[in-house]
C-alpha positions in Angstrom: 37.5 16.6 -14.3 34.6 19.0 -13.5 31.6 17.1 -12.3 28.4 17.3 -14.2 26.1 16.8 -11.3 25.8 15.4 -7.8 23.6 12.3 -7.3 22.5 10.4 -4.1 23.1 6.7 -4.0 20.7 4.8 -1.7 21.7 1.1 -2.3 23.6 -1.0 0.3 27.3 -1.5 0.4 29.4 -2.8 -1.2 27.2 -2.1 -4.3 26.9 1.6 -3.3 30.7 2.1 -3.6 30.7 0.3 -7.0 28.0 2.6 -8.3 29.9 5.7 -6.9 33.0 4.6 -8.8 31.1 4.2 -12.0 29.4 7.5 -11.7 32.7 9.2 -11.0 34.1 7.7 -14.3 31.1 9.4 -16.1 31.9 12.8 -14.5 29.1 12.6 -11.9 29.7 13.0 -8.2 28.0 10.2 -6.1 27.2 10.7 -2.4 26.5 7.5 -0.4 23.5 7.1 1.8 22.8 3.3 2.1 19.4 2.7 3.4 19.9 -1.0 4.3 22.7 -3.2 5.6 23.1 -6.9 5.1 23.1 -9.3 8.0 23.7 -13.0 7.7 21.0 -15.4 8.8 22.1 -18.8 10.1 21.2 -21.0 7.2 19.7 -24.4 7.4 20.7 -25.8 3.9 18.7 -28.8 2.8 20.6 -32.1 2.4 20.7 -34.0 -0.8 21.7 -33.2 -4.4 20.4 -30.3 -6.3 20.0 -29.9 -10.1 20.7 -26.2 -9.9 21.1 -23.1 -7.8 18.9 -20.0 -8.4 20.4 -16.6 -7.3 18.5 -13.4 -7.3 20.9 -11.2 -5.4 24.7 -10.8 -5.0 23.9 -10.5 -1.2 22.8 -14.2 -1.2 26.2 -15.2 -2.6 28.1 -13.0 -0.1 26.2 -14.6 2.8 26.9 -18.1 1.4 30.5 -17.2 1.3 30.5 -15.7 4.8 28.9 -18.9 6.2 31.3 -21.2 4.3 28.5 -22.8 2.3 29.7 -22.1 -1.2 31.9 -25.1 -1.8 29.1 -27.5 -2.0 27.4 -25.6 -4.9 30.3 -24.3 -7.0 30.0 -27.0 -9.7 26.2 -27.1 -9.6 24.5 -25.3 -12.6 23.7 -21.8 -11.4 21.0 -19.6 -12.7 21.6 -15.9 -12.0 18.9 -13.3 -12.3 21.1 -10.9 -14.3 24.6 -10.2 -15.5 25.8 -8.5 -12.3 24.8 -11.5 -10.2 26.3 -13.9 -12.7 29.6 -12.0 -12.6 29.7 -12.2 -8.8 29.0 -15.9 -8.9 31.9 -16.5 -11.3 34.2 -14.4 -9.2 33.3 -16.6 -6.2 34.2 -19.8 -8.2 30.9 -21.0 -9.6 31.8 -22.9 -12.7 28.6 -23.2 -14.6 26.6 -19.9 -14.6 23.8 -18.8 -16.8 22.4 -15.2 -16.6 18.8 -14.3 -17.2 17.7 -10.8 -18.3 17.5 -9.1 -14.9 13.9 -9.9 -13.8 12.3 -12.8 -11.9 10.1 -13.8 -14.8 13.2 -14.0 -17.1 14.9 -16.1 -14.4 11.9 -18.5 -14.2 11.9 -18.9 -18.0 15.7 -19.6 -18.0 15.4 -22.3 -15.4 12.3 -23.9 -17.0 14.0 -24.0 -20.4 17.2 -25.7 -18.9 15.2 -28.8 -18.3 17.4 -29.8 -15.5 16.0 -32.7 -13.6 15.7 -32.5 -9.8 15.1 -29.7 -7.3 16.6 -26.1 -7.3 18.3 -24.6 -4.3 17.4 -21.0 -3.7 19.4 -19.0 -1.2 17.4 -16.0 -0.5 16.8 -12.9 1.7 14.2 -12.7 4.5 12.2 -10.1 2.5 11.4 -11.5 -0.9 10.0 -9.4 -3.7 8.7 -12.5 -5.6 8.0 -16.2 -5.0 10.3 -18.3 -7.1 9.0 -21.5 -5.9 5.4 -20.6 -6.8 6.5 -19.3 -10.2 8.3 -22.6 -11.1 5.7 -24.9 -9.7 3.6 -25.0 -13.0 6.8 -26.2 -14.7 7.1 -29.1 -12.3 10.2 -27.7 -10.7 10.6 -28.0 -6.9 12.4 -25.1 -5.2 14.1 -25.5 -1.8 14.4 -22.0 -0.4 16.8 -21.2 2.5 16.9 -17.8 4.1 20.6 -16.8 4.2 20.6 -13.1 4.9 18.4 -10.2 5.9 18.6 -6.5 4.7 18.0 -4.4 7.8 16.7 -0.9 7.2 18.3 2.2 8.6 16.1 4.0 11.1 17.0 7.6 10.0 18.7 9.4 7.2 22.2 10.7 7.6 22.5 14.0 9.3 21.9 16.9 7.0 20.6 14.9 4.1 17.0 16.0 4.3 18.3 19.6 4.3 20.4 18.9 1.2 17.4 17.3 -0.6 15.2 20.3 0.2 17.8 22.7 -0.9 18.3 21.0 -4.2 21.7 19.7 -3.1 21.4 16.7 -5.4 20.7 16.6 -9.1 19.0 13.2 -8.7 18.5 10.2 -6.3 19.2 6.6 -7.5 17.0 3.7 -6.5 17.7 0.1 -7.3 15.0 -1.8 -5.3 11.4 -1.3 -4.2 12.2 -1.8 -0.6 14.9 0.8 -0.6 12.4 3.2 -2.1 9.9 2.3 0.6 12.4 3.0 3.3 13.3 6.3 1.8 9.7 7.4 1.7 9.2 6.5 5.4 12.3 8.4 6.4 11.7 11.4 4.3 8.1 12.2 5.3 9.1 15.7 6.5 9.8 16.8 2.9 7.0 19.1 1.8 4.6 18.0 -1.0 5.7 20.7 -3.4 9.4 19.8 -3.0 8.6 16.1 -3.4 7.3 16.8 -6.9 10.6 18.4 -8.0 13.3 16.0 -6.9 14.4 13.7 -9.7 14.2 10.0 -8.9 16.1 7.6 -11.2 14.7 4.1 -10.8 15.6 0.7 -12.1 12.1 -0.3 -12.9 8.4 0.6 -12.6 8.1 -1.7 -9.5 10.9 0.3 -7.8 9.3 3.6 -8.6 5.8 2.7 -7.3 6.4 3.6 -3.6 7.9 7.0 -4.7 4.9 7.8 -6.9 2.5 6.8 -4.1 4.2 9.2 -1.9 4.1 12.1 -4.4 7.7 11.9 -5.5 6.4 12.3 -9.1 9.5 13.3 -11.1 10.5 9.8 -11.8 12.6 8.4 -14.7 13.1 4.7 -15.5 16.0 2.9 -16.9 15.5 1.1 -20.1 16.4 -2.3 -18.5 16.8 -3.5 -14.9 20.6 -3.4 -14.9 23.4 -1.3 -13.6 24.6 -0.5 -17.1 21.1 0.9 -17.9 21.1 2.9 -14.7 24.4 4.5 -15.6 23.2 5.3 -19.1 20.1 7.0 -17.6 22.2 8.9 -15.0 24.6 10.2 -17.7 21.8 11.1 -20.2 19.9 13.0 -17.4 23.0 14.8 -16.2 23.9 16.0 -19.7 20.4 17.1 -20.4 20.1 19.1 -17.2 23.5 20.7 -17.5 23.6 21.1 -21.3 26.9 19.2 -21.5 
């Protein structure tokens, strides 16, 4: 199959590979340049019973599995931030999983409406984009947060990548998190201002796009929803529009 376009994938593994596979199925060539790598953090999990588990990242689930901490929580009601995280939880053996709509506010609403008594366990990353405990406090819900992983940023872009970007070697760049966008901007400072305004950036949300806009990468397109399916729909629509396919 002839490829419609080549796109750069910046998200960490193993999600980067999954995105590459989905792009390939759409006729788009995906090139991998993960800008972060997951590292487990020795977790101190609070004792006692929990009324639920809140999960905002598949990386949290992977780190729980790596540290043999999942078994205790498999039968506890689990609230996932979105469908992808819910799918991962079920694949790891969680038996009672509810998915929110892909955002922290929707997760807060889902947990609050469940009316589960007792505290919520929240396995999280070291760098949090939002404060779940603070958001649930007005609902009278206690959150016990445990840092179980850290996303460590790369210190440089892969060799030749800046040259490819400046030479229009990619039809677009995909961004799934604000922190990834921040790292990209810090590592791509040598790209001239005029070129920054021409490189298409496909982003999962306005929040993800903000660092790019602040650094003059102004050709930004947003997915309709904060989900992988919506990002794939955006990538395909953009590729077809640009190539006339």
